[in-house]
Residue, then its C-alpha position, 0 to 999 in steps of 0.5 A: m837358091t841356084p847357081r843357074l838364078r843367081s847371076v840373073l835374079p838381081l838384074v830381074l828383081c831389079a827390072v821387076v820392082a824398079g825398073c832400074g831406069g829401063d822400061s823392061a828387063p834385061d834381055s838375058a832375063a826377059s827371053t827363054a832359051s826356045d830355039p830360033v826356030a820357035s818364033a818364026g812363023h808363029l808368036n806363040p813358040l809351042v806352035a811353032l815347036h810342034e810344026a818343026e817336031q820339036a820336043v818341048f819342055g815347061l815347068y810350073a810356075p813358082s808357088p806363092g807359098g804360104r801353105a804348110r802340111p799339118g804340124a809345119e810352119a807355113p812357109p812365107t809369101k812370095t809377091p807376084e813380082e817375086r814370083a815374075a823375078e824368080t820365073m824369068a830367072y830360068g831361061m830354059s822353059d819353054y812355057v810357064f805352066d799354071g795349075s792354080m785353077e784347076g782346084g777353084f776358078d774364081a778364088a784363083l783366077p786374081t792371083f794367076v791374073a796379078f802374077k801375068d801382069a808382074m810377068q809383064a811388066a817386067g818384060a815377058n810377053a805370049s812369045s817369050h815366056p807363054f802361059v798353059v794354064k789347067m781347067a777345072k773338070l768341065e761339067s757342062e759347055e756353058q761352065g766352059i764358054r764361062e771359064v776358058g772365055m775368061q782365061l784367055d782374055a788373060g792372055v795364056s796361050g793353052i788351056m789343059f782340061v782335065e779328066v776328060e771322059s768323052a770326045e763330047e767334053a773335048r769339044w766342049g773345050l776345044d769350042a770354048m776356045r774358038y770366037a763364033a766367027s771360027g765356028g766357037t762359043r768364046p765370048d766376044g770380048v779380049g780382054s788383056a790378052p792384046a797387051y800380053w800378046g803385043l798385039s792390037e784388038a783386031e790382030y789379036r781376034e784374028k790370031a787367037d783361034l785353035w791350031p792345028l784346026n787352024r794352021e794360022g791359029e796361036l791358042i793351043s789345047w791340051v787334054i788329060v786323060e785321068s779316069h778308067e772311063g777317060l781310057d775306055n774312051v781315048r780313042e774317040i777322045a784323040a780323034v776330036p780335031g783340034i787337040g793339041v796334046l794328050w796326056p795321061g794323067a801321072g797324079t789322079l789316072r796312077g792313084l787308080f792303080s794303086t791299093v792299100d797293102e795290110n800295113g795301110e802302105r800304097v802299093l802301085d800296080e806298076e804293070g796296071w800303070e803302065n800299061a794306061i801310059q801305053t794306052v794312052l800314047a797308042a791313041c796319039k800315035e794313031f791320030d798323030v796327036a803329040c802326046g804329053y808326060p810329066a817326067n823327070a830324069l830318071d825317065i825321061q829319055m825312055r819316055m822320049d825314046q817311046g814317043f812321048s813329046v810334050f814335058v811338064m816337071g815341078w819347079g826347082e832344081a830338080g826340073f832344071e835338070t830335067v828340061e837341061l837334060g831333055r833338051e840336050l836329048a832332044g837337040r835343042 
């Protein structure tokens, strides 16, 4: 266990599992380290940070475990309460990122909801621990209406749309994040979202609109380009009103710039890959959209200097180090 987690994890776990005689988790664990500006004017600290032109740093949620590489022993699974305690014990992340639903929405949604409910039971809310989740690739407008609506009803603050290849596909996702009263296609329900946001149903409906299309909105969209077609259309994608953050895909897109050599090993076309990154960044700058990147401690300063301002890192010591370095570089 890391030193930075060890001091507060017992208190958080006590709050999550047993309550320790109180109704909420200790203040030291239930709050994030977002700047004061992150709570001024908006419930969603990500929106407040964007409006203050501050860099944003977040982490993937701790894995539930249970899967192993071929030939290796599977790690023990973690309960939702254990994952919530681990998440809340680290207070430097601006948001909690969950990528589980990209691989299969219906199978992964119940696991995500159980984790979110455990976070809420421990004292988390949409202002202290906003969730950003990945969508599976949108193949139709109807898929977006159903799956985006259910994710928002679970209380998430942002959705990442993966493998976006056209402006039309981006609009499907953005429209699905907005109620019909705001010109969107989101179904009329609210699910359990108001409880995680600490709002009445009426208040949630008023605030659950897409920023920056609605400057008073609290929801944010992320769009990731992961194909040659997406790169070809990146200017048209970036020009779609309502995109909060645009990303070059560091996994799938990067893989398109690699080949297999005679030894069967992957060889990266470094120049081609960097050109792809810069193509996305140029579109972000042209259309005044924040640009995101999954940085590490070795490259975060370079990416910040280039103009990237939103970062996601893996859970663990390397991610913690990158978050803390990035915040220091940003003067946060």
